[in-house]
PLY file of the C-alpha trace (Angstrom):
ply
format ascii 1.0
element vertex 266
property float x
property float y
property float z
element edge 265
property int vertex1
property int vertex2
end_header
141.00 51.09 114.93
143.91 53.03 117.06
147.56 51.64 116.61
148.95 51.73 119.76
152.57 50.96 118.07
152.82 54.54 117.14
156.17 56.47 117.38
156.22 60.33 117.84
158.43 60.13 114.77
155.82 58.62 112.95
153.23 61.19 114.33
155.60 64.17 113.06
155.30 63.00 109.33
151.94 63.51 110.13
150.29 66.77 108.43
148.32 67.22 111.48
146.88 70.57 110.52
146.03 69.29 106.85
144.66 65.61 108.46
142.11 67.87 110.61
140.96 70.47 108.46
140.11 67.49 105.83
137.66 65.80 108.68
135.80 68.92 108.73
131.92 68.49 107.70
132.35 71.98 105.87
133.99 73.58 103.26
137.37 75.10 104.07
139.35 77.00 101.39
142.33 78.87 101.32
142.74 81.65 98.57
145.90 83.70 97.47
145.48 87.92 96.82
144.53 87.04 93.81
141.63 84.81 94.84
143.40 81.07 93.33
142.79 78.84 95.52
145.75 77.72 97.71
144.06 74.71 99.58
140.81 72.65 99.66
139.81 70.58 102.10
138.10 67.06 101.45
134.62 67.85 102.30
135.02 71.86 99.72
136.30 69.31 96.92
133.09 66.94 97.40
130.66 69.65 97.15
132.57 71.13 93.75
132.49 67.35 92.55
136.47 67.56 91.68
139.38 67.04 93.03
142.41 69.34 94.29
144.71 68.73 91.89
142.23 69.86 88.95
141.25 72.97 91.34
144.75 74.13 92.38
146.01 77.55 91.36
142.47 78.39 89.67
140.04 81.37 90.77
137.44 80.26 93.77
134.61 81.89 91.64
135.14 79.74 88.60
134.24 76.40 91.13
131.84 78.01 93.65
129.68 81.08 92.40
127.38 83.27 94.64
126.16 86.66 94.54
129.24 88.51 96.51
131.81 86.65 94.37
134.07 89.57 91.92
132.30 91.97 93.57
133.36 94.50 96.74
130.49 93.03 99.19
132.82 89.54 98.85
133.44 88.64 102.64
137.19 87.18 101.69
138.19 90.26 99.91
136.93 92.45 102.81
138.85 90.51 105.10
142.25 90.54 102.92
141.57 94.45 102.78
140.65 95.48 106.35
142.54 92.57 108.15
139.12 91.42 110.37
136.60 88.84 110.25
133.71 88.56 108.68
130.85 85.73 109.45
127.71 86.23 106.23
125.27 84.12 105.24
124.80 83.80 101.85
123.83 81.33 99.11
126.37 79.42 96.73
126.04 76.96 93.09
128.76 74.71 93.57
128.51 71.22 92.25
125.38 71.79 90.58
123.94 72.28 93.32
122.48 75.27 94.98
122.25 75.71 98.96
122.26 78.26 101.86
125.71 78.39 103.57
127.28 80.61 106.57
131.06 81.84 105.93
133.46 83.04 107.67
135.82 84.35 106.27
139.30 85.47 107.74
143.07 86.82 106.27
145.91 84.32 105.48
149.27 85.68 106.84
152.57 84.02 106.24
155.31 83.54 109.05
155.96 87.06 109.25
152.21 87.95 109.78
151.86 89.46 106.68
148.53 89.10 104.63
149.24 86.94 101.95
145.62 85.47 100.71
142.09 84.84 102.81
140.31 81.80 104.25
136.75 80.73 104.01
134.94 78.64 106.33
131.43 77.44 104.37
128.49 75.79 106.36
125.71 74.29 104.35
122.51 75.78 106.92
120.16 73.59 104.85
118.34 72.01 107.31
118.64 75.00 109.44
117.28 77.08 107.20
114.26 74.38 106.97
114.30 74.43 111.17
114.15 78.86 110.78
111.48 78.63 108.17
109.14 76.20 110.02
109.31 78.04 113.15
108.62 81.30 111.27
105.50 79.51 109.82
104.42 78.75 113.04
104.98 81.76 115.11
102.68 83.50 112.01
99.77 80.64 112.15
100.02 82.20 116.19
99.94 84.94 115.29
97.10 84.65 112.89
95.33 82.32 115.65
95.81 85.74 118.53
94.31 87.97 116.06
91.25 87.03 114.79
88.60 88.75 113.02
85.17 87.90 113.10
82.53 88.69 111.17
79.84 90.29 113.71
77.36 91.55 111.18
76.82 91.93 107.21
79.25 94.70 106.08
80.35 94.47 110.91
83.40 92.91 110.94
85.01 92.90 114.57
89.14 91.95 115.88
89.30 92.14 119.64
92.53 91.79 121.03
94.37 90.82 124.13
97.85 90.98 125.53
100.96 93.00 124.88
100.92 94.41 121.32
104.31 95.08 119.86
105.55 96.45 116.47
105.31 92.85 114.45
102.25 91.83 116.28
100.78 95.41 114.91
101.37 94.70 111.48
99.51 91.25 111.30
96.54 93.21 113.38
96.46 95.95 110.05
97.43 92.70 107.16
94.57 90.30 109.26
91.54 93.49 109.57
92.29 94.72 106.15
92.43 91.27 104.30
89.05 90.53 106.70
87.46 94.31 105.67
87.89 93.25 101.94
86.85 89.51 101.83
83.40 90.40 104.15
83.04 93.50 102.22
82.60 95.30 105.68
81.63 98.91 105.93
82.53 99.14 109.21
85.35 97.37 111.41
85.52 97.62 115.01
88.81 97.47 116.55
88.45 96.05 120.31
91.34 97.38 122.26
89.93 96.41 126.13
92.46 93.65 127.08
95.35 95.64 125.86
97.04 96.89 128.90
99.65 99.17 126.91
99.95 100.94 124.13
103.30 102.57 122.92
103.96 105.22 120.73
104.82 103.04 117.52
101.54 100.82 117.95
99.76 103.97 117.95
101.03 105.42 114.77
99.88 101.77 113.55
97.00 101.66 114.60
96.41 105.44 113.33
97.76 103.60 109.97
95.05 100.69 110.14
92.28 103.17 110.13
93.44 105.64 107.09
94.15 101.98 104.82
90.22 101.37 106.25
88.92 104.64 105.52
90.84 103.86 101.36
88.92 100.90 101.76
85.46 102.22 102.10
85.14 101.29 105.82
85.15 103.17 109.25
87.28 102.12 111.74
85.65 102.36 115.60
87.80 101.88 118.21
86.86 100.32 121.72
87.50 99.28 125.21
90.35 102.72 125.76
91.41 101.63 129.89
92.17 104.39 131.39
95.91 104.52 131.49
95.97 103.73 127.89
93.78 107.25 127.26
96.43 108.78 129.38
99.50 107.65 127.83
98.48 108.73 124.03
96.86 111.78 125.24
101.13 112.38 126.90
102.75 111.61 123.96
100.47 113.35 121.90
98.66 111.31 119.75
95.88 112.96 117.79
92.53 110.50 117.60
90.51 113.27 116.70
89.69 111.65 112.96
89.31 108.10 114.93
85.25 107.54 115.84
85.99 106.17 119.94
83.86 104.34 121.81
84.47 103.46 125.82
82.79 100.17 125.80
82.43 97.24 122.83
78.88 97.42 123.82
78.70 101.08 122.60
81.10 99.99 120.00
78.57 97.40 118.36
75.73 100.00 119.10
77.87 102.73 117.03
78.29 100.26 114.00
74.82 98.51 113.50
73.80 102.51 113.46
76.41 103.49 110.57
74.87 100.31 108.42
71.72 101.49 109.08
70.09 99.11 111.67
69.22 99.70 114.79
70.83 97.28 118.02
67.48 96.35 120.27
0 1
1 2
2 3
3 4
4 5
5 6
6 7
7 8
8 9
9 10
10 11
11 12
12 13
13 14
14 15
15 16
16 17
17 18
18 19
19 20
20 21
21 22
22 23
23 24
24 25
25 26
26 27
27 28
28 29
29 30
30 31
31 32
32 33
33 34
34 35
35 36
36 37
37 38
38 39
39 40
40 41
41 42
42 43
43 44
44 45
45 46
46 47
47 48
48 49
49 50
50 51
51 52
52 53
53 54
54 55
55 56
56 57
57 58
58 59
59 60
60 61
61 62
62 63
63 64
64 65
65 66
66 67
67 68
68 69
69 70
70 71
71 72
72 73
73 74
74 75
75 76
76 77
77 78
78 79
79 80
80 81
81 82
82 83
83 84
84 85
85 86
86 87
87 88
88 89
89 90
90 91
91 92
92 93
93 94
94 95
95 96
96 97
97 98
98 99
99 100
100 101
101 102
102 103
103 104
104 105
105 106
106 107
107 108
108 109
109 110
110 111
111 112
112 113
113 114
114 115
115 116
116 117
117 118
118 119
119 120
120 121
121 122
122 123
123 124
124 125
125 126
126 127
127 128
128 129
129 130
130 131
131 132
132 133
133 134
134 135
135 136
136 137
137 138
138 139
139 140
140 141
141 142
142 143
143 144
144 145
145 146
146 147
147 148
148 149
149 150
150 151
151 152
152 153
153 154
154 155
155 156
156 157
157 158
158 159
159 160
160 161
161 162
162 163
163 164
164 165
165 166
166 167
167 168
168 169
169 170
170 171
171 172
172 173
173 174
174 175
175 176
176 177
177 178
178 179
179 180
180 181
181 182
182 183
183 184
184 185
185 186
186 187
187 188
188 189
189 190
190 191
191 192
192 193
193 194
194 195
195 196
196 197
197 198
198 199
199 200
200 201
201 202
202 203
203 204
204 205
205 206
206 207
207 208
208 209
209 210
210 211
211 212
212 213
213 214
214 215
215 216
216 217
217 218
218 219
219 220
220 221
221 222
222 223
223 224
224 225
225 226
226 227
227 228
228 229
229 230
230 231
231 232
232 233
233 234
234 235
235 236
236 237
237 238
238 239
239 240
240 241
241 242
242 243
243 244
244 245
245 246
246 247
247 248
248 249
249 250
250 251
251 252
252 253
253 254
254 255
255 256
256 257
257 258
258 259
259 260
260 261
261 262
262 263
263 264
264 265
């Protein structure tokens, strides 16, 4: 309930800054140049499971542990040394719990502008990380569905590609194809790029790596469906495909695959 009878004199007796910091749902901690705790808001005390009176004047790293503590990677240490703000992600252990955080470290100044310590603004990002992991998992699932490897015949697998291929998807293609070669004990794998409008140098290099890796697994890789634009681009880029079996169409590629496994396509 709001007290409408509060006067300006009453407000002057309130430490507004401290009260605001204590209302924040994140940890705010100030330390001196020797990392002794000068201030810790209510959320910080709750995380540590202790009262401010018990932590004041003591080392921050005795109550909050992370991989950065007591190293040159400590962003508070860097903020004090370099007179700048840092934002970083890390994982901390405090109050018997370990969780991911994002923290902002800034230099702490006195009234004359001299750096006398550092300030940390720490956010618990457990839920954010969980959501990010779910999104990444969904992205991986979608990517896998967009690069299906099909068993065409005993010893033959085919991977038809459609759409733009960036470096990330190219890596997924390599992993899917090589896994399928092993699982199906394939001796021939067809990589059909008919539906790919453009292949740049980076993706071409991934294809060459796929061919090399496939040969190490005992399989021949046949690439089919190079469009005129893609073929011209690869020539312009100087990509060497001389050691790769290529066919103009998927039909020709399948026929070649059957020949390699000792069968005739009628």
